[in-house]
N, C-alpha and C positions, 0 to 999 in steps of 0.2 A: 731403106724401105720399112715403113711402120708395120708393127704386128697387128693383124686384123682377124676378126672372126665374122662369118656371115653364113646365113642359111641358104643352101643352094639345092637345085634339082637338075639332073642331067637326063637327057633322052635315053641314053644307053643303059640307064638303071631301071627302065620300065620292066615291071614284073608281068607275068602271064595274065594276071587278072586286070591289067591296065592301070595299076597304081605305081606310084614312085615313092621310094624311101627318101625322106628329107635328110640331108647331111649338113654338118657344120664344116665349112671350109676354113682352115687355119693357114694363114700366111705369116711366115716368120723367117727371117734371115734369108730372104730370096728363095725360100722353098715353100711348097704347099703340101698339106696332108688333110685327111678328112676324118671326121668323127661321126659315126652313125648315130642316129636318133631313133626313138621309138615311134616317130610320126610317119604316117603314109598318107599321101593325097591322091585323089583321082583327077582326071582331066577337067572335071567340072570345078575343081578347087584351084586351078591355075589358069593364067592367061597365056597368050601366044608366046610371050617372052619367058615362059616357065617361072613366072613370079607367083607366089602363093596369094590367093585372094580370100581365103577363108580366115575370118577374124579370130576364131577360136584357136586354130593352129598357129596363127601368127602371134597371138597372145602368149601361148605356151613357149614358142620358140624365143620370143623376146626375153622371157624370164631366164631361159638358159643362156642366151647370149649376154645378158646383163651380168649374170653370175660369172661367166668366163672373163668378161672385161674387168670386173672387179678383182678377180684373181690375178690377172695380168698386171693391173695397176699396183697391187700390193707388192709385186715382185721387185719393183723399182729397178735398180741396176742389176739385180740378180737375174733379171730376164735375159740378159745377154750372155749369161753363162750356160744357158740351156739350148740344146739343139731343137729343131722343129719337132722331132719325134718325142723328145723328153718333155717338151711343153704340152704336147698332145696328151701324153700319159698323165701329166699333172692335172690338166683341166678335167680329164675324165674321172679322176680319183678325188672328187670333193667328198666331204664328210657325209653327205646324204646318200652317196652310192658306193662308199667303201664297204664292202661286205666283210664284216668282222669274222664270220664263219670261214669264208674263203681264206682270209689272212691266217686264221688259226690252222687250217689244213696245211698251208704252205710252211708255216713256222714249225709245226710238228714234224713235217717231213724233213726239214733241215736238222732238227734235233736228232731224229732217227739216223740220218746220214752221218751225223757227228757222233754216233754211238752213245747218245745220251738217252737211252731207252727209258729209264725210270722217269725222268722229267717229261719225256714225250708222252708217256702213258698217263701221267698226272694231268697234263694239259689236254690230252684227249678226253679225259673224263669231264673236264670243264666245258670243252667244246660240245660234247654230246648233251650235257645238261642244259646248255643255252639253247640248243636246237629243240629240246623237249619243252623248255619254258616258253620260247617264242612260237613253237609249233611251225617252224620254218627253218630252212638252211640258208636263207638270206636275211641277215640281220645288219641293217645299216649301223655303222659304229656310233652314230649320233644317238642311237637308242640305248647304248650303254651309258647311262647317266645316273646321277646320285639317287633320284627317285626310283628308278628301275632297280638299283642295287638293294634298296630297302625292301622292296616287294620280293625280289629274288631271294633275299635272305630268308624271308618267311616261307617261301616255296621250298627252299633246301631243308628247312627244319621240319617240314611236314613229310609224312610217308607218301610215297608216290609209286605209280606203276609205269614202267618204261618198256619200250619195244627195242630189241636189239637183234643183231645177226650173230648167231653162234658160230662155233669153229667150222661146222660143216655147211655154212652158208644159209641156214634156215632161220626164219624169223621166230623169235621167242619173246615171251613176256617175263619181265623181271620185276619183282616187288622189292622195294628198298625202303628201309626205315629212314626217318629224318636224321640229319647230321647232328653229331654232338658239337659242343663248343669247339673242341680241338679240330674236328673234321671240317666244321664251317670255316674256321680260321684258315686252315690250309687251302681250302677250296677258293676262298675269296683272295687269298694271297696269290694263288696261281692265276686267277683271273686278272688281278692287278698287273702281274708280270706280263701276261699276254697283251693287255691294253698298252702298257708302257713300250713293249716291243713294237706294237703297231705305230705308236707315236714316233718312235725312233726311225721306223722305216719310211713313213709318209711325210714327216716333217724334216725340214732342213734349216737349222738355226743359222748356218753360215750366210744364207741369202735371205733370211727372214721369211721363209716359207712355212706356213703352218696350215696343213690341210685338216689336221685334227686339233681344234682349238679348245674344246671343252676339257675340263679336268674333274671327272666324277669322283676320283679318290681323294680329292682335296676336301670335299665335304663328307664323304663316306669314309670313315677311318677303319682300316682293317685291324689296327692295334697290334699289340704284342701277343705272342702265342700263349694260351693258357697253360698252366702247369700240368704236365702229364703225370699220370699215376706212376708210381715206382714199378719198374719192371725188373726186379731183382729176385733171385732165388737164393736159398741157403746152399751151403756146400753139400749138405745131405740130399737136397733135392737134385742138385747136379749129379751126384752119385747115383741117385734113383733113375735118372734118365739114362746115364751111362750103362747101368747094369740091367735095365729092363729087357725082357724078352720080346723080340719082334720077329715077324715072319721074314725069312730071307727073300730079298727081292721086292719086298713090299714098300709102300710109300712111308710107312711108319719107320722102317729100317733106314730109309734114305734120310728122313727128317732127323732121326736120332743121331746118326753118324755125322751128318753135316753140322748139326747143332754142336756136337762135341768137338768136331774139327774147328769150328769157329771159336769155341772156348779155348782150345789148345793154342790157337794162333792169334791170341790177343783180340778176339772179337772181330775177326775178318768177316766182311759181308758176303752174303750168298752170291751176289752178282760178281764179286771178285773171284770167288771159287769157280764160278762158271767161266770167267774169261781167262783164268790162269791156265798155262800149259806147262809141260816139262821144261820149256825154255825159261820159265821163271825160277827154276831151281838152280842154285849155284853155291857150291861149297857148303852144303848142309843148311842152306837158308832159302826161304821163298821171298823173292823180291818182286814187288808189283806196285803199280800206281792205283790208288784208291779211286774207283770209278765215280763215286759221288762228288768228289772235289777235284778230280783231275782236270786240268785246263783252267782252273780258277785260282791256282796257287803258283807261285814262282818256282817252287820245288816240284811241281806237277804231282803233288800228293804221293811222293815215293816213300816206301817203307821197306825195311828188311827185317824178317822175323826168323828166328831159329826154328828148325824143324825138330821137334822133340820125338822121343821114342814112341809115344802114344799116337802122335799125328802122322808118323811116317807111313804106316800101312793104310791109313785112310786116304792120304794124298795119293798113294800108289793106286788105290782103287778108283778114285774119282777124278784126279787131276787130268784135264784134257779130254775126259770122256763125257762130261756133262753136256758139252756143246754138241756131241754126236747123238746123245740120248734125247735131248730137247732142242728143238729148232731155234728157239729164242729163250732168253732169260725168263720171259713171262711164263713160259711153260714150266720151267724149273720152279719158279716162285709158286705157281699154282699147286705143283706136286708137293712142295715142302709144306704149304699151308694145309693141304689135305692130310699129310703125314703127321703134322703137329696136332691136328684134331684127334687122330688115333692115339697119339702119345698121351694126350690129356686123359683119355679114357683108360689107357694102360697103367699110367703112373698115378692117376688121381690128382695131379697137379693142375689146378684150375687156371685158366686164362693164359697159360704159358704159350709164347710164340717164339719163332726163331730168333727174333731180335733180343730176347731175354739173355741169350748167350753173351752178347756184347755188353749189355748193361750189367749183368752179373759179374763179368770179368772185371769191369771198371770198379764196381762197388766193392768187390772183394779185395782188389788191390789197394784201394784207399782205406776202407774201414777195418778190414781184417788184418791186412799186412802192414797197415800204417805207412804206406808209401806216399810220397809227395804228390800233389795234384799235377805238378809239372811233369813228373816222371810218368804218371798214369796217362796224361794227355799225349805224351810222346808215343807211348805204347799203342794208344788208340788212333794214332796218326791224325790228331787234331791240330789245327793251326793255333799257335799261341798268340792271341791278340795282344796280350799285355806286354809281351817281349818280341813283338814283330820286328822292330828295328834291329835289336841286337842279334836276332836269329840270322840276319844277313851275313854276319861275320863269323858265325859258329857253324862248324860241321856237325852233322847228326852223329851222335854216339850211340850205336846200336847195342852196345853192352848194357846201356841203361834199360833198353827194352828187354834184353835178355834177363836182367835182374828182376824186373816186374813180372815177366812170364814165369820165371823159375819159382818165385815166392808164392805166386797164386796157385800154380799147379802142384806145388808141394803139399797144399792142403787137401788134395784129392787122394793122397796116399793113405 
């Protein structure tokens, strides 16, 4: 039985106002299903056999049917691998009606369910920015093209006003400065990631099915990331943060103590401090999988770090309790950022952020302690691209991490 598509009207689909919705009937593998259209006709536009007599409606329907037939023809032998329902979904999802914003919402939800909160938040920012740019939450993916990307880049570089919903569900206006070179690169990189994810979802190379055929990022180049400014502090500045006076229970105290805890534990990220519990402690060490790269590496980004004398009371104070204090890591991140602002005022250290702890630990280990880049990389839990093959045969030697940690922290005495 051949695969066919045709426009049909049925008496039992008559609405209260006397009109009928025109449907596309799909017959495939001895089964039938229907695709709704946006067309409605009255009794004056059909004959006794329920055939449409309106030339304008027929013209629009013929274009849709021609598009469906072309898609079916392109499938070739791949057509027979699809069920009737799968073919229906395929025909509905051509590039002119694939809503990129809807895809972003679904993709972001998957990231959140996979506990990839940071990536989900970054992609959410891109999603919201596209809604602002197009002034609509329906953006056909065909509208994400190279010409649009150039105009979008100018838009992102300019200052703009955005409407958002705050934590208590109220609408508020946010004024935002234009993105820097680094911010623009990260934003467009994340947009490219979302677009490629949509292509992977809607296209099927095995059967030669390409619902998204255009390649905007072939012409528009995201390029490599610009060099970021150095985020390193001196040992004296680290001591200044450690020894500064903060109000007990304040966000400044939270930021100071977690900053120092990160430095003591080889630059551990705040999200990992948030996720770790007492179960991550074993034999005087904290063992965890780095959230940023977990699931992307064969070793699942596992690392084991010695708990030092200075880090022990801070771990006891915060480990397993941050997730009770803050519903999500985003809440903790906001609190740390606010606390770091207060620390900048208290210490007089300009521009310092929480991530300076990690950068400073690495810089101190390499330049002050003269440790090898390989050893510093291991302590930071970075994957060694240059020795990726040999790493398959070698076990991790955590005493190397202990040596890096010991030599860096010795400078604080």
